[in-house]
MARZAKE-281901 format. One record per residue (C-alpha): x, y, z; residue in three letters. Coordinates in steps of 0.25 Angstrom, whole numbers, plus 5000, padded with zeros to 4 digits. Each point is the difference from the previous one (the first is absolute). Example, Ala and Ser with C-alpha at 12.3 -4.5 7.8 and 13.67 -1.06 7.14 Angstrom:
% residues 2
504949825031ALA500650144998SER
This chain:
% residues 138
503450125201MET499050095007TYR499149935009PRO498550035000SER500150055014LYS500650134996LEU498950024990CYS498949975010ALA500750105010ALA499950114989ILE498549964998GLN499750025015VAL500750135000VAL499450054987GLU498549955002THR500049935013GLY498850075005GLY499250004988HIS498849914999PRO500249974986ASP501550014997PRO499849964985GLU499250134998ASN500850095009ALA500350134993VAL501150095007GLY500950124998ASP498850094996GLY499649904989GLY501449984995ARG500249855005SER499249884999ILE499849865006GLY500649925011PRO501450054998LEU499650144996GLN500750014987ILE500150134992SER499850004985ARG501550054999ALA500449885008CYS499249904991TRP500550064988VAL501549995005ASP499849855003ALA499349974987VAL501050074992GLU501149925007TYR499249874998ASP499050014989PRO499649855002ALA499250055012ILE499050064990GLY498650045006GLY499550145003THR500250105012TYR498649955005GLU500649865002ASP500850065012CYS498749985008LYS500249854999GLN501049955011LEU500749904991HIS500350104989TYR500350115010ALA501149915006GLN500649984986ARG500150154998ILE500650015014PHE501149894997TRP500350054986THR500150155005TYR501049955011LEU500749914990ASP500350134992ARG500450095011TRP500549935012ALA501549985000ASP499849925014SER499149905004ASP499850045014ASP498650045006TYR500450145003GLU500550034986THR498849944993CYS499050075009ALA500750144998ARG500049984985ILE498649965000TRP499550125007VAL501150104995GLY500449954986GLY501349964996PRO500750115009ASN499149965012GLY501149945008PRO500750135000ARG498850085004LYS499750045014ALA498650014997SER499949844999THR500549985015ASP498650005005VAL499549904990TYR501149915002TRP499750005015GLY498549964997ARG500549894991VAL501049955010LYS498950005010ALA499149924991ALA501149904998LEU500149995015GLY501550034999LEU500950065011GLY501250004990GLU500049994985ASP500649864997PRO499950034985GLY499649904989LEU500749884995PRO500650034986SER499749934987GLY499050024989GLY498550015000ARG499149914994GLY498549974997PRO499849955015GLU500350145005ASP498750054993PHE499049915007LYS499050065009ALA500550015014THR498649975007GLY500050145006SER498850084998SER500550125007GLY498850015009GLY
């Protein structure tokens, strides 16, 4: 099960300085919301789990963005450790093999306050993983 700590750290990296993270737009307008979700990522997650429903604009809401985040990782992460998940989030399914994700992982690691990556406990993910983290990113 992924703890909300990882999602909160990703939010800090993605929109930590934005005064209104739910309305943040990044990547030249290609990503939205507190977790900076691209349309392609959203489509990927909703295709994998159609029960999510909603619209791309819903990615501006933290709770919905977290569901997309966890579903995308459910689809593509073959490991539940923080580094793998962070690299997939920023670099897609092949993110862990891309050198371009090194800096991003360093930022997430710092946001987590980790000296070494302890990884995550294994197990399934449930609705409790989709609760708001309480982090506003600002």
